[in-house]
C-alpha positions in Angstrom: 15.9 -2.3 12.4 15.2 -0.9 8.9 16.6 -4.0 7.3 14.5 -6.3 9.4 11.4 -4.2 8.5 12.3 -4.4 4.9 12.7 -8.2 5.1 9.3 -8.8 6.7 7.5 -6.5 4.3 9.2 -8.0 1.3 8.4 -11.5 2.5 4.7 -10.6 2.5 5.0 -8.9 -1.0 6.7 -12.0 -2.5 4.2 -14.3 -1.0 0.9 -12.4 -1.5 1.7 -9.2 -3.4 0.5 -7.1 -0.5 2.4 -4.8 1.8 4.6 -2.6 -0.3 2.9 0.6 0.7 0.4 -0.4 3.3 3.1 -1.5 5.7 6.1 0.6 4.6 4.6 4.1 4.9 3.4 3.7 8.5 6.6 2.0 9.5 8.7 4.9 8.0 6.6 7.5 9.7 6.4 5.9 13.1 9.8 4.2 13.3 12.1 6.2 11.0 10.3 9.5 11.9 10.2 10.5 8.2 7.9 13.3 7.0 4.8 11.9 5.3 5.7 13.0 1.8 9.3 11.5 2.1 7.9 8.3 3.5 5.5 7.9 0.5 8.3 8.6 -2.0 10.7 6.2 -0.3 7.9 3.5 -0.1 7.2 3.9 -3.8 10.8 3.1 -4.8 11.1 0.3 -2.3 7.8 -1.3 -3.5 8.9 -0.9 -7.1 12.2 -2.7 -6.6 10.5 -5.5 -4.7 7.9 -6.0 -7.5 10.6 -5.8 -10.2 12.4 -8.7 -8.5 9.2 -10.7 -7.9 7.4 -10.2 -11.2 9.7 -12.6 -13.3 8.8 -15.5 -11.0 5.1 -15.2 -11.8 5.7 -14.3 -15.5 7.8 -17.4 -16.1 5.1 -19.5 -14.3 2.5 -17.9 -16.6 0.6 -16.6 -13.6 -0.3 -13.2 -15.1 -3.7 -12.3 -16.6 -2.6 -9.7 -19.2 -6.0 -8.5 -20.2 -7.1 -7.8 -16.7 -3.8 -6.1 -16.0 -4.2 -3.8 -19.0 -7.8 -2.9 -17.9 -6.6 -2.1 -14.4 -3.7 0.0 -15.6 -6.0 2.1 -17.9 -7.9 3.3 -14.8 -5.2 3.4 -12.2 -2.5 5.4 -14.0 -4.8 8.5 -14.4 -5.8 8.0 -10.8 -2.1 7.8 -9.7 -1.4 11.2 -11.4 -4.3 12.8 -9.6 -3.3 11.3 -6.3 0.4 12.5 -6.7 -0.8 16.0 -7.6 -3.0 16.0 -4.4 0.1 14.9 -2.4 2.2 17.7 -3.7 -0.6 20.2 -3.3 -1.2 19.3 0.4 2.5 18.8 1.0 2.9 18.7 4.8 -0.6 17.5 5.3 -0.1 14.5 3.0 -1.0 11.2 4.4 -4.0 12.7 6.3 -4.8 10.4 9.2 -8.5 10.5 8.2 -7.6 9.2 4.7 -5.3 6.5 6.3 -8.1 5.4 8.6 -10.7 5.2 5.7 -8.3 3.2 3.6 -7.7 0.8 6.6 -11.5 0.4 7.1 -12.1 -0.3 3.4 -9.2 -2.7 3.2 -10.2 -4.7 6.3 -13.8 -4.9 5.4 -13.2 -5.8 1.7 -10.6 -8.4 2.7 -13.2 -10.0 5.0 -15.3 -10.9 1.9 -12.8 -13.7 1.4 -14.4 -15.5 4.4 -18.0 -14.8 3.2 -18.5 -17.0 0.1 -22.1 -15.7 -0.5 -20.7 -12.1 -1.1 -18.1 -13.2 -3.6 -18.7 -13.2 -7.3 -15.9 -14.9 -9.2 -17.6 -14.3 -12.6 -17.9 -10.5 -12.1 -14.6 -9.5 -13.9 -15.3 -11.9 -16.8 -18.8 -10.6 -17.4 -18.2 -6.9 -16.5 -14.6 -6.3 -17.5 -15.5 -2.8 -18.7 -15.9 -1.8 -15.1 -12.3 -2.7 -14.1 -10.7 0.6 -15.2 -13.3 2.5 -13.2 -12.7 0.3 -10.1 -9.0 0.8 -10.5 -9.2 4.6 -10.7 -9.7 5.2 -7.0 -7.0 2.6 -6.3 -4.6 4.7 -8.4 -5.7 7.9 -6.6 -5.0 6.3 -3.2 -1.7 4.9 -4.3 -0.6 8.3 -5.6 -1.6 10.0 -2.4 -0.3 7.5 0.2 1.6 4.8 -1.7 -0.8 2.3 -0.2 -3.7 0.4 -1.7 -2.4 -0.8 -5.1 -1.3 -4.2 -3.9 -3.8 -4.7 -1.2 -7.0 -3.4 -2.8 -6.1 -4.7 -6.2 -5.5 -8.2 -4.8 -8.7 -8.2 -2.8 -10.7 -7.1 -5.9 -9.2 -9.8 -8.2 -9.2 -12.5 -5.5 -13.0 -12.3 -4.8 -14.4 -11.0 -8.1 -12.5 -12.8 -10.8 -12.1 -16.4 -11.9 -8.3 -16.3 -11.4 -6.5 -18.7 -9.1 -4.7 -17.1 -6.1 -1.2 -17.4 -7.7 -2.6 -15.7 -10.9 -4.1 -12.9 -8.7 -0.7 -12.3 -7.0 1.2 -12.3 -10.3 -1.3 -9.9 -12.0 -1.4 -7.6 -9.1 2.4 -7.6 -8.7 2.8 -6.3 -12.3 -0.1 -3.9 -11.7 1.6 -2.5 -8.6 5.0 -2.4 -10.5 3.6 -0.1 -13.2 2.2 2.3 -10.6 5.4 2.1 -8.5 7.6 2.9 -11.5 5.5 6.0 -12.5 5.1 7.1 -8.9 8.8 6.7 -8.1 9.7 8.8 -11.1 7.5 11.7 -9.8 8.8 11.5 -6.3 12.4 11.2 -7.5 11.9 14.4 -9.5 10.5 16.1 -6.4 13.4 14.9 -4.3 11.0 13.3 -1.7 13.1 10.1 -1.2 15.4 9.2 1.7 18.2 7.2 0.1 19.9 6.0 3.3 16.7 4.5 4.7 15.8 3.1 1.2 19.2 1.4 1.1 18.7 -0.2 4.5 15.2 -1.4 3.6 16.4 -3.0 0.4 19.3 -4.8 2.3 16.6 -6.8 4.0 14.0 -6.6 1.3 15.8 -8.2 -1.6 16.3 -11.6 0.2 12.9 -11.3 1.8 11.0 -11.0 -1.6 13.0 -13.9 -3.1 12.1 -16.2 -0.2 8.5 -15.1 -0.4 8.3 -15.9 -4.2 9.9 -19.3 -3.6 7.5 -20.2 -0.8 4.4 -19.0 -2.8 4.9 -21.8 -5.3 4.8 -24.4 -2.6 1.7 -23.1 -0.7 -1.6 -24.7 -1.7 -4.1 -22.4 -3.5 -6.7 -22.4 -0.7 -4.1 -21.7 2.0 -2.5 -18.9 -0.1 -5.9 -17.3 -0.5 -6.4 -17.4 3.3 -2.9 -16.0 3.8 -3.6 -13.1 1.4 -6.9 -12.2 3.1 -5.4 -12.4 6.6 -2.4 -10.2 5.6 -4.7 -7.7 4.0 -7.0 -7.5 7.0 -3.9 -7.0 9.2 -2.7 -4.3 6.9 -6.1 -2.6 7.2 -6.2 -2.8 11.0 -2.6 -1.5 11.1 -3.6 1.5 9.0 -6.6 2.2 11.2 -4.3 2.1 14.3 -1.7 4.3 12.6 -4.3 7.0 11.6 -5.9 6.9 15.0 -2.6 7.2 16.8 -1.7 10.2 14.6 -4.9 12.0 15.4 -4.5 11.4 19.2 -0.9 12.7 19.0 -1.9 15.8 17.0 -4.8 16.5 19.4 -2.4 16.1 22.4 0.1 18.4 20.8 -2.5 21.1 20.1 -3.9 20.8 23.6 -0.4 21.3 25.0 0.1 24.4 22.8 -3.2 25.9 23.9 -2.4 25.2 27.5 1.1 26.8 27.1 -0.4 29.9 25.5 -3.0 30.2 28.3 -0.2 30.0 30.9 1.9 32.6 29.1 -1.1 34.9 28.8 -1.9 34.5 32.5 1.7 35.3 33.5 1.7 38.4 31.2 -1.6 39.6 32.9 -0.1 39.2 36.3 3.0 41.2 35.3 
């Protein structure tokens, strides 16, 4: 099961640059039953390996905008450090369902911009490049806190507010996500919040999946690739909303059961 999950997520990463954290963390929490902190750390390493494999395909094809990449990294790396610190500070409360739901809403709504040409501004990045580090800062914070957002939000930003072609967007964002994944993985490896057996199973399916995705990305027309990126990002957002909502419902049910059990115990004690 883990290998199949790894394959499907890696296929999406190789094709669109999206999915490394947005899909992996919820899958590890819900299916593998990993604690939130361990799921984030494992997803970081998994996403880093996938992007390390995929990046050369886009670099060889000269589908990386190095200047935009550098500007994004300037803002995202400090944000990543802040997000990782918050993750360690909150520990067991990491991956708060409220944060997950908010990320899902932002991701779904921002991805929908792809289907609203009037809202898009392809010349924004070129005319206002000084704002890219500031826009990347919250993406880095979210990536450090939940391992999600770097690929999805970065791709949506560049896809609708830069002059780059869809393949260039994917290539630039893959390297952007790779930088964050390497730094984030180092921190989580240091903290020991990585499940190696699960990571190995994910990579068993993920390595062939990302290779197939990269090969198919070259053959997909730009317009169809843009549509595929937007649809996958919207799906990722909706999935995060569902995951966060499900967690809240489960937590509420658990608390209600505990309160009911305490009331029953107290009532029995009173009768005795």
